[in-house]
N, C-alpha and C positions, 0 to 999 in steps of 0.2 A: 482746468486740465491743460498741461503744457503741450503746445503744438510741437510736433517733431520738426526738426530742421529739414529744409528742402535740400534734396540731393544736388540740384542745380546750383543753389547758393553755396553749398560746401565745395563743389567743384570749382566755382568761380574764385572763391577765397583761396583755395589750394593752388590754383593756377596763378593767382596774383602773388602768392608767397613764393612760388617757384620762380616766377619772373623777376621779382625783386632780388632774390638770392642770386640768380644768374646775372642780373645787371650789376649787382655789387661785385661779383666775381670778375666780370669783364672790366669794371672800373679799376679794380685792384690790379688786374693784369696790365692795364694801360699805365697805371701810376706806380707800378712795382718798383721801378728805378728810383722814383722820388721818395717813396716810402722807405726803401732801403737806405737812401742817402740820409734822410732825417733820422732814421733809427741808428745808423752808424755814428752820426754826429752827436746824438744824445748819449750814446754809450761812451763815446770818447770824453764828452763833457763830464759825465759822472765819474769816469776813470780819473780825470784831472782833479776832481773835487777834493780828495784827501790832501794832495799837495797844495792846493789853493788854501785850504783851511789851515794847513801848517804855516804858510806864510802869513795868513791873517792873524794867527796867534802870536806871530812875531812883530805885529804892529802895522802891517800893510793893509790898505783898504782892499775891498773885494776885486775891483776892476784891475788895479795895478798888479795884484797878486795873480789873478787869472792870466793877464797878459804876459807877465814874466814867466809863469809856468808854461804857457802855450809856446812862447818863443824857445824856451829851453827844450821842450819835447820836440818841436819842429826841427831844431838844430841837431838834436840827438838822432832823430830818425832820418833826416835828410842827408847827413854826412855819409853813411854807408850806401844809401841809394845813389848819391852822386858818384861815389867811387865805383859802384857796380855798373852804372850806366856808362861811365867813362871806360871802364874795363871792357864792357860789351861792345861799345862803339869802336874802340881801337883794336880789339882782338877778334871781332866778328868776321872781318874778311879772312884773317888767318884761319879762323875756325872753319869757315866754309871750304877753304882750300885744303886744309889738312883733315877734314872730316873723314874721307875714305881711309886715310892712313891710320887715324885714331881707331876707326871701327875694325880695321884689319889687325891692329895691335891688340885690341881687346879680344877679338876672336882668337888670335894666336895664343893668348894667355889662358884660354879655356880648353885647349887640347882638342880632343875629338868632338866635344860639343861645339867648339868654335868652328870647326870644319863644317859641321852640319848647318850652323847658323850662316856661315859664309855662303854656302850653296843656296840656302833659302833667300838670303839678301840679294845675291847676284841675279837669281832668277826673277825676283820681284821687281828689281830696279833696273834690270838690263845691264848691270855691271858699272854704271856711272850715274852721277847726279845730273839732273836736268837743270841747266841754268835758268830756264824760263820759270820752272816751278819755284826755284829758290827766290827769284825776283818777286814772284807773286806772294810767296810766304812773307818776304820782307815788307812788301807794301801793305799786306793785310795786317801784319804785326804792328806796323807804324800807325795805321788807322785805329786799331784797338788800343795802342799805347796812348794816342792823343785823347781818345774818349776817356780812358782810365785816368789820365792826368787831369782832365777837366773835372771829373767826378771827385777826384782827390782834393782839388783846390776848393770845390764847393763844400765838401765835408769838413775840410780844415777850418774854414771861416765860420761855418755853422757851429762847429764844436767850440770855437772861441766864444761865440755868442752864448751858447748854453753854459759854458764854464763861468761866464760873467753873470748871467741872469738866472742861474739855477735857484738861488734862494727866492727871488721874486716870482719865478714860475711856480715854485712850490707853494708860496702863499696864495697865488691865484687859484691853484688847484684846490687848496684847502677851503676857499670861500664857497665852493660848491657842496661842501659837506655841512650837515646841520651842526649848530653850535654845540649841542650836547655830545656829539661824537668827534668833534674836531680835535680835541687834545689826544684822544686815543689814535685817531688816524694819523695825526702829526708824528707821534712817536713811532708808529709802524713805518711810515714813509721815511723817516730819518734813518731807521735801521736798514731799510731796503737800500737806500742810496749809499749808506756807509759800507754795507757788506758787498754790494755789487762793485762799488768803486775800488775797494781794497782788493777784491778778487781779481778784477781786471788789471789793476796795477801790478799785482804779483805775477799774473800771466804774462804781461808785457816784459817784465824784468827777466823772467825765466826764458822767454823767447830770445831776448837780446843776448843773454848768457849763452844760449845754445848756438846762436849765430856767430858769436865771438869765438867760442870753442871750435866751431867748424873752420873758421878762417885761419886760426892758429894751427890747427891740425893739417889743413891743406897746404899751408906755407911750409910746415915742417917736413912733409913727405913729398913735396914737389907736385901736388895735384893741381892741374890747370884750373885757372879762374877761381882762385880762393875767395876773393872779395865778393864776386858774383854768387858763388855757392853759399857763402855766409849770409848774405842778404836774403837769398831765397829760403834758406833754412829758417831764418828768423821769422819770415812771413808765414811759412808753413807751420811753425811751432805755435802760432797763435791759435791754431785749431786744436782743441784738447784731445788727448788720448792718441790720436792717429797722426797728428801733424809732424811731431819730431821723428816718428818712425818712418814716415814717408820721405822726409828730408834726408834722414840717414841712409835710406835705400838709394836715393838719387845720388848722393855723394859717393856711396860705395860703387855704384855703376860707373861714375866718372873716374874714380880712382883705378878702375880696372884698365884704363888706358895707360897707366903708368906701369902696372905689373900686377900679377896675381897675388904676390905677398903683400903688396900695398893695399889691395882690395880686402884681403883677409884681415889685415891689421885695422883697416878702417871699419870693417864690420864689427870686430871685437870692441873697438873704441866706442861705437854707438850703442852696442849692447850694454857695455859698462856704464856709459853715460846715462842711458835710459834708466838703469837700475839706481844710479846715484840720484837722478832727478826724482824718481818716484819715492825713494826712501829717505833721502837726505835734503835735497834742495827744495822740493815742493812742500814738504811738511813745514820747513822753516819759513818759507815765503808765505804760506797760507795760514800761519798761526793767528793772524788778526782777522781772518775771514771765516765764514761758516764752511766747514769742511763737508763736502758732499761725498758719500760713499760711491765706490765704483759701480754698484748696482744701479745707481741713479745716473751717474755721469755718462757711462758708456751708451746705454739706450737713448739718452737725451741727444748725444752727438749723432748717433745713427739716425734717429728720427728727424732731427733738424736737418741733417744733410740730405735725407731722402725727400724732404718737403721743399727746401729752398737751396739745396746745394751747399757751396762753401759758406755763404752768409748764414744759412740756417745752422751749420755746424758751429760757427762763431758765436751765434746768439743762444745756442742750446743750453749751455751751462748757466749763464746769467738768468735765463728764463726759468730753468729748473730751480735755481737758488731763490728766485722771487716766489715761485709756487710753494717751495718748502717753508719759507718764512710766513707767507700768508696762511698756509695750512696750520702751522704751529701757533700763530698769533690770533687767527680769526676762526678757522673752521673747527679746530679741536675745542677751544673754549665754548663755542656755540653748541657743539655736541654735548659737552659736559653739562651745560645749563638745561638742555632739553630733557 
């Protein structure tokens, strides 16, 4: 006759399990930055892989092809950033000095609503900007910028390593799979890398196109800081579904400093651009990748953003893409065999 389990032993094992889970959570919290850096670098390396393979098919070896692709992407992404930083550094003092006038101009273009906003703003700020607070904000922003630049440099060089060594890392991962299943796992892994890489490459191209359109529009209508706005919209557009909308809203608010007609025209421009992106640009860009329906994409972005913030929103669609492929290639065949 089987003896019943001791309640004390069960409580001890349960407490041990909870303790291990809590310890793992604390370790993840402490190493969260490192994990995100490695994840970003891996995603960038996978994104560069289609271009590296294209150069390999043209006769280049893996490492020179990866290095050439990496330098090209760095130059492409660094140019607008340098222009934006230069514009911000040269125009920031002017922006600080003219900020009250810009706010008053924007409020004046809103009519009665602007009058109410002006009353609220003056009562909350005391009618003037505090120079001490401005200096504090600049110093804090400088510290955050330095930390961000350090992380970006680490991610950049890690992504170069992953772009060079991706086939070798793939072979190392396959060695942990039994020989009888290795060919099947290799084909699924190849499809995963190809689909995620093509999807991310298309996403980056769409974001750059949105940023370029923003810069041209701002220059055409005299909206201040066009290069800075274009770079910011490019970064925001990397977040699926909500990124370009948030960027368009921001540019529309800035265009209000020029005039209400300019703001209305900017709003119409972004609505039209969003429709063109959803129905013309994105389908053409995504024709080589697995197309995810909106019923999967939107909840994935919302859930990822709720869990990890902006990084979670960036990783949401690739993770959903991986889950869909694994479900189609692994789960459904196993269910059919059962």
